[in-house]
C-alpha positions in Angstrom: 0.0 0.1 0.0 1.4 3.5 -0.7 0.9 6.6 1.4 -1.5 8.2 -1.2 -4.1 5.3 -0.9 -3.8 5.1 3.1 -4.5 9.1 3.3 -7.4 8.5 1.0 -8.8 5.7 3.2 -8.2 7.7 6.5 -9.9 10.9 4.8 -13.1 8.7 4.0 -13.5 7.2 7.6 -13.0 10.7 9.1 -16.8 11.0 8.6 -18.7 9.6 11.5 -21.5 8.3 9.0 -19.0 6.6 6.8 -17.1 4.9 9.8 -20.6 3.8 11.0 -21.3 2.5 7.6 -18.1 0.7 7.3 -18.5 -0.9 10.5 -22.2 -2.0 9.8 -20.8 -3.6 6.4 -18.1 -5.4 8.5 -20.4 -6.8 11.0 -22.7 -7.9 7.9 -19.8 -10.2 6.6 -19.6 -11.5 3.0 -23.2 -11.1 2.2 -23.1 -7.5 2.7 -26.2 -5.3 2.7 -28.2 -3.4 0.2 -28.4 0.3 0.4 -31.9 0.5 1.9 -30.9 -1.7 4.8 -27.8 0.4 5.5 -30.1 3.5 5.7 -32.8 1.9 7.6 -30.1 0.6 10.0 -28.4 3.9 10.4 -31.3 6.2 10.0 -29.6 8.0 7.0 -31.8 9.3 4.3 -31.1 8.0 0.9 -29.5 11.0 -0.7 -27.1 11.3 2.0 -26.4 7.8 2.3 -25.8 7.8 -1.5 -23.1 10.5 -1.0 -21.3 8.6 1.8 -21.4 5.4 -0.1 -20.0 6.9 -3.2 -17.1 8.4 -1.0 -16.6 4.9 0.7 -16.7 3.2 -2.8 -14.0 5.7 -4.4 -11.8 4.9 -1.5 -12.0 1.4 -2.4 -13.4 0.5 1.3 -16.5 -0.9 0.0 -17.6 -2.6 -3.2 -20.9 -2.5 -5.1 -22.7 -5.1 -7.1 -26.1 -4.3 -8.8 -28.6 -6.9 -8.0 -31.7 -6.1 -10.0 -33.0 -2.7 -8.7 -30.8 -2.9 -5.7 -27.0 -2.4 -5.0 -25.4 -4.6 -2.6 -22.6 -3.2 -0.6 -19.7 -5.1 1.0 -16.7 -4.3 3.1 -13.2 -4.6 1.3 -11.8 -6.3 4.4 -8.7 -7.3 2.4 -7.9 -3.4 1.9 -8.3 -2.9 5.7 -6.0 -5.7 6.5 -3.4 -4.1 4.2 -3.9 -0.8 5.7 -3.2 -2.5 9.2 -0.2 -3.8 7.7 1.0 -0.6 6.3 0.5 1.0 9.4 2.4 -1.7 11.5 4.9 -2.8 9.0 7.9 -1.1 10.9 6.7 -1.8 14.2 9.7 -2.1 16.8 12.3 -1.4 13.9 10.8 -4.0 11.6 10.7 -6.8 14.2 6.8 -6.6 15.0 7.5 -9.8 17.1 9.0 -7.7 19.6 6.0 -5.5 19.9 3.7 -8.1 21.4 5.2 -7.6 24.7 4.6 -3.9 24.9 1.2 -3.9 23.2 -1.9 -3.4 25.3 -4.4 -6.3 25.2 -7.3 -4.4 23.6 -5.4 -2.8 20.9 -3.5 -6.0 19.8 -6.3 -8.5 20.5 
């Protein structure tokens, strides 16, 4: 992952609504959710939801597939794993196995 993509991801998640959407899609798992389900779960009007979903899709955090009249959204978990790897790649001077001793439980679990 490069710095530009990491920055785009963080900028996208800087919105509370987008963070809620992403977390909801993570919870939904591989089956994802259609836009109406997301809007209903988070009480976000369709026009606002569309704006936020577009931003998340542009940042590659979610993927979308057309299913008839509906659009199904799924969290891009592989990208999030890449982002975490990017952030921790140089942990403890390139020896992440050493960081386990200094890491707090809730953060590392």
